C-alpha positions in Angstrom: -28.1 17.3 -99.6 -31.7 17.1 -100.6 -32.6 18.9 -97.3 -29.9 21.5 -98.0 -31.2 22.3 -101.5 -34.7 22.3 -100.1 -33.8 24.9 -97.5 -32.1 27.2 -100.0 -35.1 27.1 -102.3 -37.3 27.6 -99.3 -35.3 30.7 -98.3 -35.7 32.4 -101.7 -39.4 31.6 -101.7 -39.8 33.4 -98.4 -38.3 36.5 -99.9 -40.3 36.1 -103.1 -43.7 35.8 -101.5 -43.2 38.4 -98.8 -42.4 41.2 -101.3 -44.9 40.1 -103.9 -47.5 42.7 -103.8 -47.6 46.2 -102.3 -50.1 47.3 -105.0 -51.2 50.8 -105.7 -54.9 51.3 -105.2 -55.5 55.0 -106.0 -57.9 54.2 -108.8 -60.6 53.1 -106.4 -62.4 50.9 -109.0 -60.4 47.7 -108.3 -60.0 48.2 -104.5 -61.8 45.8 -102.2 -63.4 47.5 -99.3 -64.4 45.8 -96.0 -67.3 46.8 -93.7 -65.1 49.4 -91.9 -63.4 50.9 -95.0 -63.5 54.6 -95.6 -63.1 56.4 -98.9 -61.5 59.8 -99.2 -62.7 62.5 -101.6 -60.5 61.6 -104.6 -62.0 58.0 -104.7 -59.0 56.2 -103.3 -59.3 53.7 -100.4 -57.9 54.6 -97.0 -55.0 52.6 -95.4 -57.5 50.8 -93.2 -59.2 49.1 -96.1 -56.2 47.1 -97.4 -57.2 43.5 -98.4 -54.4 41.2 -97.2 -53.8 37.4 -97.2 -51.0 35.1 -96.4 -49.4 32.0 -97.9 -47.7 29.3 -95.9 -44.2 29.0 -97.5 -43.5 25.4 -96.3 -46.7 24.1 -97.8 -46.1 26.0 -101.0 -42.6 24.5 -101.4 -43.7 21.0 -100.7 -46.7 21.1 -102.9 -45.8 23.3 -105.9 -44.9 20.9 -108.7 -42.4 23.3 -110.3 -40.5 23.8 -107.0 -40.4 20.0 -106.6 -39.1 19.6 -110.2 -36.4 22.2 -109.7 -35.3 20.7 -106.4 -35.0 17.3 -108.0 -33.1 18.8 -110.9 -30.4 20.4 -108.8 -30.2 17.3 -106.5 -29.5 15.1 -109.6 -26.7 17.4 -110.7 -25.2 17.3 -107.2 -25.4 13.5 -107.0 -23.9 13.1 -110.5 -21.0 15.5 -109.6 -20.4 13.6 -106.3 -20.4 10.3 -108.1 -17.9 11.5 -110.6 -15.6 12.9 -107.9 -16.0 9.7 -105.8 -14.9 7.6 -108.7 -11.9 9.7 -109.5 -10.9 9.7 -105.8 -11.2 5.9 -105.7 -8.8 5.6 -108.6 -6.3 8.0 -107.1 -6.4 6.1 -103.8 -5.8 2.8 -105.6 -2.8 4.4 -107.4 -1.5 5.8 -104.1 -1.8 2.4 -102.5 0.1 0.8 -105.4 2.8 3.5 -105.1 3.2 2.8 -101.4 3.4 -1.0 -102.0 6.1 -0.5 -104.7 8.0 2.0 -102.5 8.1 -0.5 -99.6 9.1 -3.5 -101.7 11.7 -1.6 -103.7 9.9 -2.2 -107.0 10.9 1.1 -108.6 13.9 0.8 -110.9 15.5 4.0 -109.6 14.9 6.7 -107.0 14.2 9.1 -109.9 11.5 6.8 -111.2 9.9 6.7 -107.7 10.1 10.5 -107.3 8.6 11.0 -110.7 5.6 8.8 -109.8 5.2 10.5 -106.5 5.1 13.9 -108.2 2.5 12.6 -110.7 0.3 11.4 -107.9 0.6 14.7 -106.1 -0.3 16.7 -109.2 -3.3 14.4 -109.8 -4.4 15.0 -106.2 -4.1 18.8 -106.7 -6.1 18.6 -110.0 -8.8 16.6 -108.2 -9.1 19.3 -105.5 -9.3 22.0 -108.2 -12.0 20.0 -110.0 -14.0 19.6 -106.7 -13.8 23.4 -106.2 -14.9 24.0 -109.8 -17.8 21.7 -109.5 -18.9 23.3 -106.3 -18.8 26.7 -107.8 -20.8 25.6 -110.9 -23.4 23.9 -108.7 -23.7 27.1 -106.6 -24.2 29.2 -109.7 -26.8 26.8 -111.0 -28.5 26.8 -107.7 -28.7 30.6 -107.8 -30.1 30.5 -111.3 -32.7 28.0 -110.3 -33.7 30.0 -107.3 -34.1 33.2 -109.4 -36.1 31.2 -112.0 -38.4 29.9 -109.3 -38.9 33.3 -107.7 -39.6 35.0 -111.1 -42.2 32.3 -111.9 -44.0 32.7 -108.6 -44.0 36.5 -108.9 -45.3 36.4 -112.4 -48.0 33.8 -111.7 -49.2 35.5 -108.6 -49.5 38.8 -110.4 -51.9 37.1 -112.8 -53.7 35.4 -109.9 -54.2 38.7 -108.2 -55.8 40.4 -111.1 -59.0 38.7 -110.2 -58.5 38.5 -106.4 -57.5 42.2 -105.8 -55.3 41.7 -102.8 -53.2 44.7 -101.8 -50.6 42.6 -99.9 -49.9 38.9 -99.8 -47.5 37.9 -97.0 -45.3 34.8 -96.9 -45.8 33.0 -93.5 -42.6 31.2 -92.4 -42.0 30.0 -88.8 -42.9 33.0 -86.6 -42.3 35.9 -89.0 -46.0 36.4 -88.7 -46.9 36.2 -85.0 -50.7 35.9 -85.6 -52.9 35.5 -88.6 -56.5 34.4 -88.8 -57.0 31.3 -90.9 -59.6 33.1 -92.8 -56.8 35.0 -94.6 -54.9 31.8 -95.4 -55.0 31.4 -99.2 -52.2 28.8 -99.4 -54.2 26.0 -100.8 -55.9 28.2 -103.4 -52.5 29.6 -104.5 -50.9 26.1 -104.7 -53.8 24.9 -106.8 -53.6 27.9 -109.1 -49.8 27.5 -109.5 -50.1 23.8 -110.2 -52.8 24.3 -112.8 -50.7 26.9 -114.6 -47.7 24.6 -114.4 -49.6 21.6 -115.8 -50.9 23.6 -118.7 -47.5 25.2 -119.6 -45.6 23.9 -122.7 -42.5 23.3 -120.5 -44.4 20.9 -118.2 -45.8 19.0 -121.2 -42.3 18.8 -122.7 -40.9 17.3 -119.4 -43.5 14.6 -119.6 
């Protein structure tokens, strides 16, 4: 399950990082121009001067402390739910085995009493299935909430990070979605360090401790 949750958070991070910044640069003052850049008459930078970088999503997920915390949070909730369901199922199975033993040995006082007990066990089994479905839905909703929270945090923090860096686009590198990228444009470690510093200094992180 940890791997499954990891992959889901990973998927939302891919989307979050890929669409992070397509910034406007018509003002010209904050644009970063390379050696081959050209500037048109109104002071804006041409499309050939965009400053780009990329972040390796796998490394970001595995090293960003907030991502790790959220992954552990949803995993704990899953394990608690699973433990609760397992215990309820164990009790139901014990009751079913007891019913079978009584039915085979004629221990029930009457056929009506046996049928009543059978109906009770069937109802309990149905309730357990409904509880399992409810827990699954609640965990799915919680997972979506956590994914959205993580995405919003990364977007917000990278906007602050980019105020100084001035990138026009930051790509998220995942598997082969970027076929080639020079390592000189890899800002993964820098971004991870920035995010973790911000996380460590946040009131929420101090509260968790």
